[in-house]
C-alpha atoms as a printed R data frame, in Angstrom:
   type eleno elety resid chain resno       x       y       z
1  ATOM     1    CA   MET     A     1  -3.408  -8.100 -17.656
2  ATOM     2    CA   ARG     A     2  -3.755 -10.754 -14.931
3  ATOM     3    CA   LYS     A     3  -5.641 -11.313 -11.982
4  ATOM     4    CA   ALA     A     4  -5.313 -12.556  -8.727
5  ATOM     5    CA   LYS     A     5  -7.584 -14.213  -6.648
6  ATOM     6    CA   THR     A     6  -6.119 -16.079  -3.363
7  ATOM     7    CA   GLY     A     7  -9.478 -16.090  -1.474
8  ATOM     8    CA   GLY     A     8  -8.528 -15.943   2.035
9  ATOM     9    CA   LYS     A     9 -10.346 -14.823   4.806
10 ATOM    10    CA   LEU     A    10  -8.402 -12.150   7.344
11 ATOM    11    CA   PRO     A    11  -8.927 -13.237  10.913
12 ATOM    12    CA   ARG     A    12 -10.619 -11.158  13.782
13 ATOM    13    CA   PHE     A    13  -7.857  -9.679  15.710
14 ATOM    14    CA   ARG     A    14  -8.443  -8.558  19.244
15 ATOM    15    CA   THR     A    15  -6.150  -6.425  19.745
16 ATOM    16    CA   VAL     A    16  -3.241  -4.272  17.941
17 ATOM    17    CA   GLU     A    17  -0.167  -6.172  18.834
18 ATOM    18    CA   GLU     A    18  -2.022  -8.850  17.124
19 ATOM    19    CA   GLU     A    19  -3.143  -7.626  14.377
20 ATOM    20    CA   SER     A    20   0.655  -6.407  14.024
21 ATOM    21    CA   ALA     A    21   2.357  -9.789  14.504
22 ATOM    22    CA   PHE     A    22  -0.368 -10.900  11.745
23 ATOM    23    CA   TRP     A    23   0.834  -8.462   9.425
24 ATOM    24    CA   ASP     A    24   4.614  -9.123   9.575
25 ATOM    25    CA   THR     A    25   4.529 -12.878   9.173
26 ATOM    26    CA   HIS     A    26   1.606 -11.868   5.559
27 ATOM    27    CA   SER     A    27   1.502  -9.906   2.793
28 ATOM    28    CA   PRO     A    28  -1.979  -8.697   1.818
29 ATOM    29    CA   LEU     A    29  -1.723 -10.397  -1.616
30 ATOM    30    CA   GLU     A    30  -2.791 -13.485   0.232
31 ATOM    31    CA   PHE     A    31  -5.962 -11.557   0.467
32 ATOM    32    CA   GLY     A    32  -8.276 -10.262  -1.477
33 ATOM    33    CA   GLU     A    33  -7.831 -10.314  -5.079
34 ATOM    34    CA   TRP     A    34  -5.288  -7.675  -7.477
35 ATOM    35    CA   GLU     A    35  -4.744  -6.976 -10.393
36 ATOM    36    CA   ALA     A    36  -1.039  -7.261 -12.519
37 ATOM    37    CA   VAL     A    37  -0.153  -3.172 -13.554
38 ATOM    38    CA   PRO     A    38   2.453  -2.820 -15.767
39 ATOM    39    CA   TYR     A    39   5.082  -0.537 -14.884
40 ATOM    40    CA   GLU     A    40   5.006   1.059 -17.118
41 ATOM    41    CA   THR     A    41   1.698   1.515 -15.956
42 ATOM    42    CA   VAL     A    42   2.045   2.529 -13.161
43 ATOM    43    CA   CYS     A    43   4.853   5.318 -13.771
44 ATOM    44    CA   GLU     A    44   2.785   7.250 -16.143
45 ATOM    45    CA   GLU     A    45  -0.003   6.889 -13.644
46 ATOM    46    CA   LEU     A    46   2.863   8.657 -11.272
47 ATOM    47    CA   GLY     A    47   4.025  11.329 -13.444
48 ATOM    48    CA   ALA     A    48  -0.177  11.756 -14.661
49 ATOM    49    CA   ARG     A    49  -0.724  13.639 -10.885
50 ATOM    50    CA   GLU     A    50   2.854  15.761 -10.652
51 ATOM    51    CA   GLY     A    51   1.415  18.691  -9.712
52 ATOM    52    CA   ALA     A    52   2.583  20.478  -6.533
53 ATOM    53    CA   LYS     A    53   3.118  19.012  -3.517
54 ATOM    54    CA   ARG     A    54   2.038  20.201  -0.404
55 ATOM    55    CA   ALA     A    55   3.356  18.923   2.711
56 ATOM    56    CA   VAL     A    56   2.033  17.338   5.222
57 ATOM    57    CA   THR     A    57   2.430  16.396   8.862
58 ATOM    58    CA   LEU     A    58   1.415  12.885   9.932
59 ATOM    59    CA   ARG     A    59   2.081  11.048  13.276
60 ATOM    60    CA   LEU     A    60   2.937   7.819  12.171
61 ATOM    61    CA   GLU     A    61   3.898   4.873  14.653
62 ATOM    62    CA   ARG     A    62   7.319   4.101  13.850
63 ATOM    63    CA   GLU     A    63   6.573   0.386  13.147
64 ATOM    64    CA   LEU     A    64   4.226   1.085  10.108
65 ATOM    65    CA   VAL     A    65   7.030   3.647   8.859
66 ATOM    66    CA   GLU     A    66   9.398   1.226   8.673
67 ATOM    67    CA   ARG     A    67   7.517  -1.505   7.323
68 ATOM    68    CA   LEU     A    68   6.361   1.365   4.701
69 ATOM    69    CA   LYS     A    69  10.012   1.922   3.555
70 ATOM    70    CA   ARG     A    70  11.089  -1.524   3.327
71 ATOM    71    CA   VAL     A    71   8.499  -2.586   1.018
72 ATOM    72    CA   ALA     A    72   9.728   0.821  -0.909
73 ATOM    73    CA   ARG     A    73  12.232   0.003  -1.184
74 ATOM    74    CA   ARG     A    74  11.939  -3.990  -2.628
75 ATOM    75    CA   SER     A    75   9.417  -2.172  -4.930
76 ATOM    76    CA   GLY     A    76  12.113   0.866  -5.551
77 ATOM    77    CA   LEU     A    77  10.203   3.900  -4.341
78 ATOM    78    CA   LYS     A    78  11.003   6.544  -2.505
79 ATOM    79    CA   TYR     A    79   8.589   6.070   1.018
80 ATOM    80    CA   GLN     A    80   6.773   9.380   0.484
81 ATOM    81    CA   ALA     A    81   6.136   8.301  -3.103
82 ATOM    82    CA   LEU     A    82   3.907   5.238  -2.200
83 ATOM    83    CA   ALA     A    83   2.815   6.697   1.184
84 ATOM    84    CA   ARG     A    84   1.168   9.525  -1.108
85 ATOM    85    CA   GLU     A    85   0.356   5.577  -3.578
86 ATOM    86    CA   ILE     A    86  -1.513   4.018  -1.179
87 ATOM    87    CA   LEU     A    87  -4.022   6.671  -0.053
88 ATOM    88    CA   TRP     A    88  -4.550   7.843  -3.468
89 ATOM    89    CA   GLN     A    89  -4.965   4.654  -4.426
90 ATOM    90    CA   SER     A    90  -8.000   4.113  -1.526
91 ATOM    91    CA   LEU     A    91  -9.699   7.554  -1.813
92 ATOM    92    CA   MET     A    92 -10.692   6.437  -5.562
93 ATOM    93    CA   ARG     A    93 -11.619   3.258  -4.355
94 ATOM    94    CA   ARG     A    94 -14.441   5.017  -1.833
95 ATOM    95    CA   ALA     A    95 -15.467   7.935  -4.205
96 ATOM    96    CA   GLU     A    96 -16.303   4.735  -6.360
């Protein structure tokens, strides 16, 4: 696997609108350190968590849901599955 390090530094945002406009023209991949993961590995990890799911209700901004759907479509995923994976990965990083 290869690691990508971009070294980009995030600006400080004064408002939510300013941050939203920034992310409309930038990718998180431009910032931080990322590792390429083979598609098969992702499928295995997702399959390992196929336990019973519980429905939850979240109130999200319309733009956030639309962006999530766009990214999911490009990745060939359902947006709920992508949201679940983002949440899972975020919690796993915080637990370490």
